[in-house]
N, CA, C and O atoms as a CHARMM CRD file, in Angstrom:
* protein
*
  320
    1    1 VAL  N     58.11400  49.36000  39.18900 PROA 1      0.00000
    2    1 VAL  CA    58.08100  50.15100  37.94900 PROA 1      0.00000
    3    1 VAL  C     58.36900  49.18400  36.81700 PROA 1      0.00000
    4    1 VAL  O     59.48000  48.66000  36.74500 PROA 1      0.00000
    5    2 GLY  N     57.46800  48.93600  35.97300 PROA 2      0.00000
    6    2 GLY  CA    57.64200  48.05500  34.86500 PROA 2      0.00000
    7    2 GLY  C     56.44400  48.11900  33.91700 PROA 2      0.00000
    8    2 GLY  O     55.42200  48.75700  34.16700 PROA 2      0.00000
    9    3 ILE  N     56.64800  47.42400  32.84200 PROA 3      0.00000
   10    3 ILE  CA    55.55500  47.38500  31.87700 PROA 3      0.00000
   11    3 ILE  C     54.70500  46.16400  32.14300 PROA 3      0.00000
   12    3 ILE  O     55.21900  45.05100  32.25500 PROA 3      0.00000
   13    4 THR  N     53.40900  46.37100  32.24400 PROA 4      0.00000
   14    4 THR  CA    52.51800  45.27000  32.41500 PROA 4      0.00000
   15    4 THR  C     51.61700  45.17200  31.19200 PROA 4      0.00000
   16    4 THR  O     51.14200  46.18300  30.67500 PROA 4      0.00000
   17    5 LEU  N     51.40100  44.01700  30.76100 PROA 5      0.00000
   18    5 LEU  CA    50.57700  43.75600  29.60100 PROA 5      0.00000
   19    5 LEU  C     49.16300  43.42700  30.11200 PROA 5      0.00000
   20    5 LEU  O     48.96600  42.50000  30.89800 PROA 5      0.00000
   21    6 THR  N     48.18400  44.22000  29.63800 PROA 6      0.00000
   22    6 THR  CA    46.81600  43.94700  29.98400 PROA 6      0.00000
   23    6 THR  C     46.01300  43.71800  28.71400 PROA 6      0.00000
   24    6 THR  O     46.44000  44.08900  27.62100 PROA 6      0.00000
   25    7 GLN  N     44.89500  43.12700  28.86100 PROA 7      0.00000
   26    7 GLN  CA    44.03100  42.82700  27.69600 PROA 7      0.00000
   27    7 GLN  C     43.30800  44.11000  27.33100 PROA 7      0.00000
   28    7 GLN  O     42.89700  44.88900  28.19100 PROA 7      0.00000
   29    8 ASN  N     43.16800  44.30200  26.03300 PROA 8      0.00000
   30    8 ASN  CA    42.42600  45.47200  25.49500 PROA 8      0.00000
   31    8 ASN  C     40.95600  45.27800  25.84800 PROA 8      0.00000
   32    8 ASN  O     40.35800  44.28400  25.43900 PROA 8      0.00000
   33    9 PRO  N     40.37400  46.18300  26.58000 PROA 9      0.00000
   34    9 PRO  CA    38.93900  46.05500  26.98100 PROA 9      0.00000
   35    9 PRO  C     37.98400  46.19300  25.76700 PROA 9      0.00000
   36    9 PRO  O     36.82000  45.79500  25.83100 PROA 9      0.00000
   37   10 HSD  N     38.50000  46.75600  24.68300 PROA 10     0.00000
   38   10 HSD  CA    37.68300  46.99900  23.47000 PROA 10     0.00000
   39   10 HSD  C     38.00400  45.96800  22.39600 PROA 10     0.00000
   40   10 HSD  O     37.53500  46.11800  21.26800 PROA 10     0.00000
   41   11 GLY  N     38.77100  44.94200  22.68600 PROA 11     0.00000
   42   11 GLY  CA    39.29300  43.98500  21.68800 PROA 11     0.00000
   43   11 GLY  C     38.18500  43.35300  20.82700 PROA 11     0.00000
   44   11 GLY  O     38.14400  43.61300  19.62400 PROA 11     0.00000
   45   12 PRO  N     37.30600  42.55000  21.38700 PROA 12     0.00000
   46   12 PRO  CA    36.29600  41.87600  20.53900 PROA 12     0.00000
   47   12 PRO  C     35.35700  42.85300  19.81800 PROA 12     0.00000
   48   12 PRO  O     35.06200  42.59200  18.65100 PROA 12     0.00000
   49   13 PRO  N     34.86000  43.95300  20.40400 PROA 13     0.00000
   50   13 PRO  CA    34.00100  44.84100  19.64300 PROA 13     0.00000
   51   13 PRO  C     34.75200  45.47300  18.46300 PROA 13     0.00000
   52   13 PRO  O     34.16700  45.65000  17.39400 PROA 13     0.00000
   53   14 ILE  N     36.04600  45.82000  18.63700 PROA 14     0.00000
   54   14 ILE  CA    36.82100  46.41800  17.57000 PROA 14     0.00000
   55   14 ILE  C     37.02100  45.35400  16.47100 PROA 14     0.00000
   56   14 ILE  O     36.91600  45.67300  15.28600 PROA 14     0.00000
   57   15 GLN  N     37.30100  44.12700  16.84000 PROA 15     0.00000
   58   15 GLN  CA    37.47300  43.08500  15.84100 PROA 15     0.00000
   59   15 GLN  C     36.21500  42.87900  15.03500 PROA 15     0.00000
   60   15 GLN  O     36.26800  42.73100  13.81500 PROA 15     0.00000
   61   16 ALA  N     35.07200  42.86900  15.72000 PROA 16     0.00000
   62   16 ALA  CA    33.79500  42.71600  15.05000 PROA 16     0.00000
   63   16 ALA  C     33.53400  43.88300  14.07900 PROA 16     0.00000
   64   16 ALA  O     33.06400  43.68800  12.95800 PROA 16     0.00000
   65   17 SER  N     33.85500  45.09800  14.54500 PROA 17     0.00000
   66   17 SER  CA    33.67300  46.25700  13.71100 PROA 17     0.00000
   67   17 SER  C     34.54000  46.23300  12.45400 PROA 17     0.00000
   68   17 SER  O     34.09100  46.57800  11.36200 PROA 17     0.00000
   69   18 ILE  N     35.79200  45.81600  12.63700 PROA 18     0.00000
   70   18 ILE  CA    36.69600  45.69200  11.51300 PROA 18     0.00000
   71   18 ILE  C     36.21100  44.69200  10.52200 PROA 18     0.00000
   72   18 ILE  O     36.26100  44.91800   9.31300 PROA 18     0.00000
   73   19 TYR  N     35.73600  43.57200  11.03400 PROA 19     0.00000
   74   19 TYR  CA    35.17100  42.49800  10.19100 PROA 19     0.00000
   75   19 TYR  C     33.98100  43.03000   9.36100 PROA 19     0.00000
   76   19 TYR  O     33.95000  42.83400   8.14600 PROA 19     0.00000
   77   20 TYR  N     33.00500  43.69800  10.00400 PROA 20     0.00000
   78   20 TYR  CA    31.83300  44.13800   9.31000 PROA 20     0.00000
   79   20 TYR  C     32.19100  45.24100   8.34900 PROA 20     0.00000
   80   20 TYR  O     31.62500  45.28900   7.25700 PROA 20     0.00000
   81   21 VAL  N     33.09900  46.13100   8.69300 PROA 21     0.00000
   82   21 VAL  CA    33.45400  47.23200   7.73400 PROA 21     0.00000
   83   21 VAL  C     34.15500  46.68700   6.53400 PROA 21     0.00000
   84   21 VAL  O     33.81500  47.05500   5.40900 PROA 21     0.00000
   85   22 THR  N     35.16700  45.78400   6.73000 PROA 22     0.00000
   86   22 THR  CA    35.92000  45.31600   5.56600 PROA 22     0.00000
   87   22 THR  C     35.04700  44.39700   4.67100 PROA 22     0.00000
   88   22 THR  O     35.11400  44.50900   3.44700 PROA 22     0.00000
   89   23 THR  N     34.24800  43.51400   5.24700 PROA 23     0.00000
   90   23 THR  CA    33.40000  42.66800   4.42600 PROA 23     0.00000
   91   23 THR  C     32.29600  43.52200   3.78800 PROA 23     0.00000
   92   23 THR  O     31.88700  43.24100   2.66100 PROA 23     0.00000
   93   24 GLY  N     31.80600  44.55600   4.48000 PROA 24     0.00000
   94   24 GLY  CA    30.81200  45.41100   3.84200 PROA 24     0.00000
   95   24 GLY  C     31.39100  46.18600   2.67600 PROA 24     0.00000
   96   24 GLY  O     30.74700  46.30400   1.63300 PROA 24     0.00000
   97   25 LEU  N     32.56200  46.70200   2.82800 PROA 25     0.00000
   98   25 LEU  CA    33.21000  47.40700   1.68400 PROA 25     0.00000
   99   25 LEU  C     33.48500  46.46100   0.53300 PROA 25     0.00000
  100   25 LEU  O     33.32400  46.82200  -0.63200 PROA 25     0.00000
  101   26 HSD  N     33.89800  45.26200   0.86200 PROA 26     0.00000
  102   26 HSD  CA    34.10800  44.26800  -0.22700 PROA 26     0.00000
  103   26 HSD  C     32.77500  43.98800  -0.93200 PROA 26     0.00000
  104   26 HSD  O     32.71200  43.94700  -2.16000 PROA 26     0.00000
  105   27 GLY  N     31.71800  43.79800  -0.14600 PROA 27     0.00000
  106   27 GLY  CA    30.41000  43.57500  -0.72500 PROA 27     0.00000
  107   27 GLY  C     29.90100  44.71300  -1.61200 PROA 27     0.00000
  108   27 GLY  O     29.28000  44.51800  -2.65700 PROA 27     0.00000
  109   28 LEU  N     30.21200  45.91400  -1.11800 PROA 28     0.00000
  110   28 LEU  CA    29.83900  47.10700  -1.93600 PROA 28     0.00000
  111   28 LEU  C     30.57800  47.09100  -3.28500 PROA 28     0.00000
  112   28 LEU  O     29.98700  47.39700  -4.32100 PROA 28     0.00000
  113   29 HSD  N     31.85100  46.73700  -3.26600 PROA 29     0.00000
  114   29 HSD  CA    32.60300  46.67500  -4.52600 PROA 29     0.00000
  115   29 HSD  C     32.08100  45.58200  -5.42900 PROA 29     0.00000
  116   29 HSD  O     32.03900  45.74300  -6.64800 PROA 29     0.00000
  117   30 VAL  N     31.67500  44.44500  -4.82200 PROA 30     0.00000
  118   30 VAL  CA    31.07000  43.39100  -5.65700 PROA 30     0.00000
  119   30 VAL  C     29.80500  43.86100  -6.28900 PROA 30     0.00000
  120   30 VAL  O     29.58900  43.59200  -7.47100 PROA 30     0.00000
  121   31 ILE  N     28.94000  44.56000  -5.56300 PROA 31     0.00000
  122   31 ILE  CA    27.67900  45.06300  -6.11100 PROA 31     0.00000
  123   31 ILE  C     27.95600  46.05100  -7.19900 PROA 31     0.00000
  124   31 ILE  O     27.31700  45.99000  -8.24900 PROA 31     0.00000
  125   32 ILE  N     28.90200  46.98300  -6.99600 PROA 32     0.00000
  126   32 ILE  CA    29.30100  47.92300  -8.04800 PROA 32     0.00000
  127   32 ILE  C     29.80500  47.18500  -9.23500 PROA 32     0.00000
  128   32 ILE  O     29.47800  47.57100 -10.35700 PROA 32     0.00000
  129   33 GLY  N     30.60500  46.11100  -9.06800 PROA 33     0.00000
  130   33 GLY  CA    31.08800  45.35900 -10.17000 PROA 33     0.00000
  131   33 GLY  C     29.96100  44.67200 -10.95100 PROA 33     0.00000
  132   33 GLY  O     30.01200  44.61400 -12.17900 PROA 33     0.00000
  133   34 LEU  N     28.95900  44.15800 -10.25900 PROA 34     0.00000
  134   34 LEU  CA    27.85600  43.51800 -10.96200 PROA 34     0.00000
  135   34 LEU  C     27.02800  44.51800 -11.70200 PROA 34     0.00000
  136   34 LEU  O     26.52200  44.18300 -12.77300 PROA 34     0.00000
  137   35 VAL  N     26.85100  45.71400 -11.22200 PROA 35     0.00000
  138   35 VAL  CA    26.13700  46.76000 -11.97900 PROA 35     0.00000
  139   35 VAL  C     26.93300  47.12800 -13.26700 PROA 35     0.00000
  140   35 VAL  O     26.37100  47.25900 -14.35500 PROA 35     0.00000
  141   36 VAL  N     28.22300  47.28100 -13.09000 PROA 36     0.00000
  142   36 VAL  CA    29.05900  47.65300 -14.25100 PROA 36     0.00000
  143   36 VAL  C     29.07800  46.47400 -15.25800 PROA 36     0.00000
  144   36 VAL  O     29.05600  46.70400 -16.46700 PROA 36     0.00000
  145   37 ALA  N     29.11900  45.21600 -14.76600 PROA 37     0.00000
  146   37 ALA  CA    29.05800  44.08100 -15.67100 PROA 37     0.00000
  147   37 ALA  C     27.77600  44.07300 -16.42700 PROA 37     0.00000
  148   37 ALA  O     27.79400  43.82200 -17.63200 PROA 37     0.00000
  149   38 ALA  N     26.63500  44.33800 -15.78700 PROA 38     0.00000
  150   38 ALA  CA    25.35300  44.35900 -16.48600 PROA 38     0.00000
  151   38 ALA  C     25.34100  45.44400 -17.56000 PROA 38     0.00000
  152   38 ALA  O     24.83500  45.24400 -18.66400 PROA 38     0.00000
  153   39 PHE  N     25.92500  46.62500 -17.19700 PROA 39     0.00000
  154   39 PHE  CA    26.00800  47.71100 -18.17100 PROA 39     0.00000
  155   39 PHE  C     26.85000  47.29200 -19.38600 PROA 39     0.00000
  156   39 PHE  O     26.48300  47.56900 -20.52800 PROA 39     0.00000
  157   40 LEU  N     27.97900  46.62300 -19.12500 PROA 40     0.00000
  158   40 LEU  CA    28.89000  46.22900 -20.20800 PROA 40     0.00000
  159   40 LEU  C     28.21800  45.16100 -21.08200 PROA 40     0.00000
  160   40 LEU  O     28.39000  45.17700 -22.30100 PROA 40     0.00000
  161   41 ILE  N     27.45900  44.24000 -20.48700 PROA 41     0.00000
  162   41 ILE  CA    26.77000  43.21000 -21.25200 PROA 41     0.00000
  163   41 ILE  C     25.72600  43.80700 -22.15700 PROA 41     0.00000
  164   41 ILE  O     25.58700  43.37900 -23.30300 PROA 41     0.00000
  165   42 VAL  N     24.99700  44.77200 -21.68000 PROA 42     0.00000
  166   42 VAL  CA    23.98600  45.44900 -22.50800 PROA 42     0.00000
  167   42 VAL  C     24.66500  46.14400 -23.63900 PROA 42     0.00000
  168   42 VAL  O     24.21200  46.04500 -24.78000 PROA 42     0.00000
  169   43 ARG  N     25.74300  46.84900 -23.36900 PROA 43     0.00000
  170   43 ARG  CA    26.46300  47.58700 -24.39800 PROA 43     0.00000
  171   43 ARG  C     27.12500  46.64100 -25.38200 PROA 43     0.00000
  172   43 ARG  O     27.25600  46.97400 -26.55900 PROA 43     0.00000
  173   44 ALA  N     27.54600  45.46300 -24.92500 PROA 44     0.00000
  174   44 ALA  CA    28.17900  44.50700 -25.82900 PROA 44     0.00000
  175   44 ALA  C     27.13200  43.95800 -26.82800 PROA 44     0.00000
  176   44 ALA  O     27.41900  43.79600 -28.01500 PROA 44     0.00000
  177   45 TYR  N     25.93700  43.68100 -26.33100 PROA 45     0.00000
  178   45 TYR  CA    24.86100  43.21700 -27.20600 PROA 45     0.00000
  179   45 TYR  C     24.46900  44.28800 -28.25200 PROA 45     0.00000
  180   45 TYR  O     23.95900  43.96300 -29.32500 PROA 45     0.00000
  181   46 GLN  N     24.71300  45.54000 -27.92200 PROA 46     0.00000
  182   46 GLN  CA    24.40400  46.64400 -28.84000 PROA 46     0.00000
  183   46 GLN  C     25.58700  46.85900 -29.80700 PROA 46     0.00000
  184   46 GLN  O     25.49700  47.69100 -30.71000 PROA 46     0.00000
  185   47 GLY  N     26.66500  46.13300 -29.62900 PROA 47     0.00000
  186   47 GLY  CA    27.78300  46.20300 -30.55100 PROA 47     0.00000
  187   47 GLY  C     28.78500  47.34900 -30.32800 PROA 47     0.00000
  188   47 GLY  O     29.49200  47.74000 -31.25700 PROA 47     0.00000
  189   48 TYR  N     28.84600  47.86800 -29.14000 PROA 48     0.00000
  190   48 TYR  CA    29.75200  49.02000 -28.81800 PROA 48     0.00000
  191   48 TYR  C     31.18100  48.61700 -28.71200 PROA 48     0.00000
  192   48 TYR  O     32.07300  49.44200 -28.90700 PROA 48     0.00000
  193   49 TYR  N     31.43300  47.34800 -28.40300 PROA 49     0.00000
  194   49 TYR  CA    32.84400  46.92300 -28.10500 PROA 49     0.00000
  195   49 TYR  C     33.44900  46.06600 -29.20200 PROA 49     0.00000
  196   49 TYR  O     34.33900  45.25500 -28.94700 PROA 49     0.00000
  197   50 LEU  N     32.96800  46.24400 -30.41700 PROA 50     0.00000
  198   50 LEU  CA    33.55000  45.40100 -31.50900 PROA 50     0.00000
  199   50 LEU  C     34.92500  45.87300 -31.86700 PROA 50     0.00000
  200   50 LEU  O     35.77900  45.04500 -32.18500 PROA 50     0.00000
  201   51 ASP  N     35.19100  47.16100 -31.83400 PROA 51     0.00000
  202   51 ASP  CA    36.54200  47.66100 -32.18300 PROA 51     0.00000
  203   51 ASP  C     37.41500  47.95500 -30.98800 PROA 51     0.00000
  204   51 ASP  O     38.62600  47.74700 -31.05200 PROA 51     0.00000
  205   52 ASP  N     36.84100  48.43100 -29.90100 PROA 52     0.00000
  206   52 ASP  CA    37.59700  48.82700 -28.72000 PROA 52     0.00000
  207   52 ASP  C     37.20200  47.96100 -27.53300 PROA 52     0.00000
  208   52 ASP  O     36.11300  48.09600 -26.97500 PROA 52     0.00000
  209   53 HSD  N     38.10800  47.07600 -27.16300 PROA 53     0.00000
  210   53 HSD  CA    37.81500  46.14700 -26.03800 PROA 53     0.00000
  211   53 HSD  C     38.29500  46.63100 -24.67700 PROA 53     0.00000
  212   53 HSD  O     38.13600  45.94800 -23.66500 PROA 53     0.00000
  213   54 ARG  N     38.87200  47.79500 -24.67100 PROA 54     0.00000
  214   54 ARG  CA    39.51400  48.29000 -23.41300 PROA 54     0.00000
  215   54 ARG  C     38.51000  48.38600 -22.22300 PROA 54     0.00000
  216   54 ARG  O     38.89200  48.01500 -21.11400 PROA 54     0.00000
  217   55 PRO  N     37.26200  48.86000 -22.39300 PROA 55     0.00000
  218   55 PRO  CA    36.38800  48.86800 -21.23600 PROA 55     0.00000
  219   55 PRO  C     36.11900  47.49700 -20.63200 PROA 55     0.00000
  220   55 PRO  O     35.99900  47.34700 -19.41600 PROA 55     0.00000
  221   56 VAL  N     36.02700  46.48500 -21.52500 PROA 56     0.00000
  222   56 VAL  CA    35.81000  45.12600 -20.99600 PROA 56     0.00000
  223   56 VAL  C     37.05700  44.64200 -20.28500 PROA 56     0.00000
  224   56 VAL  O     36.97500  43.99900 -19.23900 PROA 56     0.00000
  225   57 GLU  N     38.22300  44.95500 -20.85900 PROA 57     0.00000
  226   57 GLU  CA    39.44700  44.48200 -20.19800 PROA 57     0.00000
  227   57 GLU  C     39.68200  45.19900 -18.87600 PROA 57     0.00000
  228   57 GLU  O     40.17800  44.59800 -17.92300 PROA 57     0.00000
  229   58 TYR  N     39.33400  46.46800 -18.81200 PROA 58     0.00000
  230   58 TYR  CA    39.47700  47.22300 -17.57700 PROA 58     0.00000
  231   58 TYR  C     38.50200  46.65200 -16.50500 PROA 58     0.00000
  232   58 TYR  O     38.85900  46.54400 -15.33200 PROA 58     0.00000
  233   59 PHE  N     37.30300  46.30100 -16.92100 PROA 59     0.00000
  234   59 PHE  CA    36.39700  45.65100 -15.96400 PROA 59     0.00000
  235   59 PHE  C     36.99400  44.28100 -15.49600 PROA 59     0.00000
  236   59 PHE  O     36.87600  43.95000 -14.31600 PROA 59     0.00000
  237   60 GLY  N     37.60200  43.52000 -16.35800 PROA 60     0.00000
  238   60 GLY  CA    38.17600  42.29700 -15.96600 PROA 60     0.00000
  239   60 GLY  C     39.26100  42.51100 -14.95800 PROA 60     0.00000
  240   60 GLY  O     39.36500  41.72600 -14.01600 PROA 60     0.00000
  241   61 LEU  N     40.08000  43.53300 -15.09600 PROA 61     0.00000
  242   61 LEU  CA    41.12500  43.82900 -14.13700 PROA 61     0.00000
  243   61 LEU  C     40.49500  44.21100 -12.76900 PROA 61     0.00000
  244   61 LEU  O     40.96800  43.78200 -11.71600 PROA 61     0.00000
  245   62 TYR  N     39.44100  45.01200 -12.81400 PROA 62     0.00000
  246   62 TYR  CA    38.75400  45.37900 -11.58700 PROA 62     0.00000
  247   62 TYR  C     38.17300  44.17300 -10.88900 PROA 62     0.00000
  248   62 TYR  O     38.31400  44.04000  -9.67400 PROA 62     0.00000
  249   63 TRP  N     37.53200  43.30400 -11.61500 PROA 63     0.00000
  250   63 TRP  CA    36.84700  42.11100 -11.06200 PROA 63     0.00000
  251   63 TRP  C     37.90800  41.21100 -10.44900 PROA 63     0.00000
  252   63 TRP  O     37.71700  40.70000  -9.34500 PROA 63     0.00000
  253   64 HSD  N     38.99700  41.01100 -11.12800 PROA 64     0.00000
  254   64 HSD  CA    40.03800  40.15200 -10.56600 PROA 64     0.00000
  255   64 HSD  C     40.67600  40.75100  -9.32500 PROA 64     0.00000
  256   64 HSD  O     41.05400  40.02100  -8.40900 PROA 64     0.00000
  257   65 PHE  N     40.80400  42.09900  -9.28700 PROA 65     0.00000
  258   65 PHE  CA    41.31100  42.73900  -8.11800 PROA 65     0.00000
  259   65 PHE  C     40.34300  42.48100  -6.88500 PROA 65     0.00000
  260   65 PHE  O     40.79700  42.15300  -5.78900 PROA 65     0.00000
  261   66 VAL  N     39.03600  42.64000  -7.11400 PROA 66     0.00000
  262   66 VAL  CA    38.04700  42.36800  -6.07500 PROA 66     0.00000
  263   66 VAL  C     38.17900  40.92800  -5.60300 PROA 66     0.00000
  264   66 VAL  O     38.10800  40.65000  -4.40600 PROA 66     0.00000
  265   67 ASP  N     38.36900  40.01300  -6.54800 PROA 67     0.00000
  266   67 ASP  CA    38.50900  38.62500  -6.18800 PROA 67     0.00000
  267   67 ASP  C     39.79700  38.33500  -5.38200 PROA 67     0.00000
  268   67 ASP  O     39.78100  37.53900  -4.44300 PROA 67     0.00000
  269   68 ILE  N     40.86800  38.96600  -5.74800 PROA 68     0.00000
  270   68 ILE  CA    42.12600  38.79900  -5.01300 PROA 68     0.00000
  271   68 ILE  C     41.98500  39.32400  -3.60600 PROA 68     0.00000
  272   68 ILE  O     42.48500  38.71500  -2.66000 PROA 68     0.00000
  273   69 VAL  N     41.30400  40.45600  -3.45400 PROA 69     0.00000
  274   69 VAL  CA    41.08000  41.00800  -2.08400 PROA 69     0.00000
  275   69 VAL  C     40.35800  39.98800  -1.26000 PROA 69     0.00000
  276   69 VAL  O     40.69400  39.78300  -0.09300 PROA 69     0.00000
  277   70 TRP  N     39.34900  39.32800  -1.85000 PROA 70     0.00000
  278   70 TRP  CA    38.59300  38.33000  -1.08900 PROA 70     0.00000
  279   70 TRP  C     39.49200  37.13600  -0.68100 PROA 70     0.00000
  280   70 TRP  O     39.33400  36.55700   0.39400 PROA 70     0.00000
  281   71 VAL  N     40.41500  36.80100  -1.55600 PROA 71     0.00000
  282   71 VAL  CA    41.34100  35.68300  -1.24200 PROA 71     0.00000
  283   71 VAL  C     42.12400  36.00200   0.03600 PROA 71     0.00000
  284   71 VAL  O     42.43100  35.09500   0.81000 PROA 71     0.00000
  285   72 PHE  N     42.44800  37.27400   0.26700 PROA 72     0.00000
  286   72 PHE  CA    43.17200  37.62800   1.46100 PROA 72     0.00000
  287   72 PHE  C     42.21200  37.86900   2.65800 PROA 72     0.00000
  288   72 PHE  O     42.57700  37.61600   3.80600 PROA 72     0.00000
  289   73 LEU  N     41.00700  38.35000   2.38200 PROA 73     0.00000
  290   73 LEU  CA    40.07800  38.62600   3.49300 PROA 73     0.00000
  291   73 LEU  C     39.51700  37.32000   4.07100 PROA 73     0.00000
  292   73 LEU  O     39.33900  37.22100   5.28500 PROA 73     0.00000
  293   74 PHE  N     39.24600  36.36000   3.26800 PROA 74     0.00000
  294   74 PHE  CA    38.70000  35.10400   3.75500 PROA 74     0.00000
  295   74 PHE  C     39.53200  34.44300   4.79200 PROA 74     0.00000
  296   74 PHE  O     39.02600  34.14900   5.87500 PROA 74     0.00000
  297   75 PRO  N     40.86400  34.17400   4.51000 PROA 75     0.00000
  298   75 PRO  CA    41.63600  33.53300   5.60000 PROA 75     0.00000
  299   75 PRO  C     41.88600  34.46100   6.78800 PROA 75     0.00000
  300   75 PRO  O     42.00200  34.01300   7.92900 PROA 75     0.00000
  301   76 LEU  N     41.96500  35.75700   6.50100 PROA 76     0.00000
  302   76 LEU  CA    42.19900  36.69200   7.66900 PROA 76     0.00000
  303   76 LEU  C     41.11100  36.61200   8.68500 PROA 76     0.00000
  304   76 LEU  O     41.37100  36.60800   9.88800 PROA 76     0.00000
  305   77 PHE  N     39.86600  36.54600   8.20600 PROA 77     0.00000
  306   77 PHE  CA    38.71400  36.56800   9.18600 PROA 77     0.00000
  307   77 PHE  C     38.20400  35.21100   9.55600 PROA 77     0.00000
  308   77 PHE  O     37.75000  35.02300  10.68500 PROA 77     0.00000
  309   78 TYR  N     38.25300  34.24900   8.66000 PROA 78     0.00000
  310   78 TYR  CA    37.64100  32.96500   8.97100 PROA 78     0.00000
  311   78 TYR  C     38.58700  31.87200   9.45000 PROA 78     0.00000
  312   78 TYR  O     38.16700  30.88200  10.04900 PROA 78     0.00000
  313   79 LEU  N     39.83000  32.06500   9.18300 PROA 79     0.00000
  314   79 LEU  CA    40.77700  31.02500   9.61200 PROA 79     0.00000
  315   79 LEU  C     41.61800  31.43900  10.81900 PROA 79     0.00000
  316   79 LEU  O     42.23500  30.57900  11.44800 PROA 79     0.00000
  317   80 PHE  N     41.66200  32.70400  11.15400 PROA 80     0.00000
  318   80 PHE  CA    42.45800  33.18800  12.27800 PROA 80     0.00000
  319   80 PHE  C     41.61300  33.63200  13.40100 PROA 80     0.00000
  320   80 PHE  O     42.13300  34.06900  14.42800 PROA 80     0.00000
């Protein structure tokens, strides 16, 4: 009677699924960010953000958050 350690039979498929789901979600957020950036660029050329810069600043915060997430995802999946 004791505890025996066995290998998880679903280990590699689960790791691959986690990889594809997390990188897919990150890619989705990048695509959403690019669409929002294009929208903001068009609106900026039309002069909508001359007085109120908050939408552009909020987008900058979003984009940097997506970038920071990638800084953690890259080593997690590619270096380990």
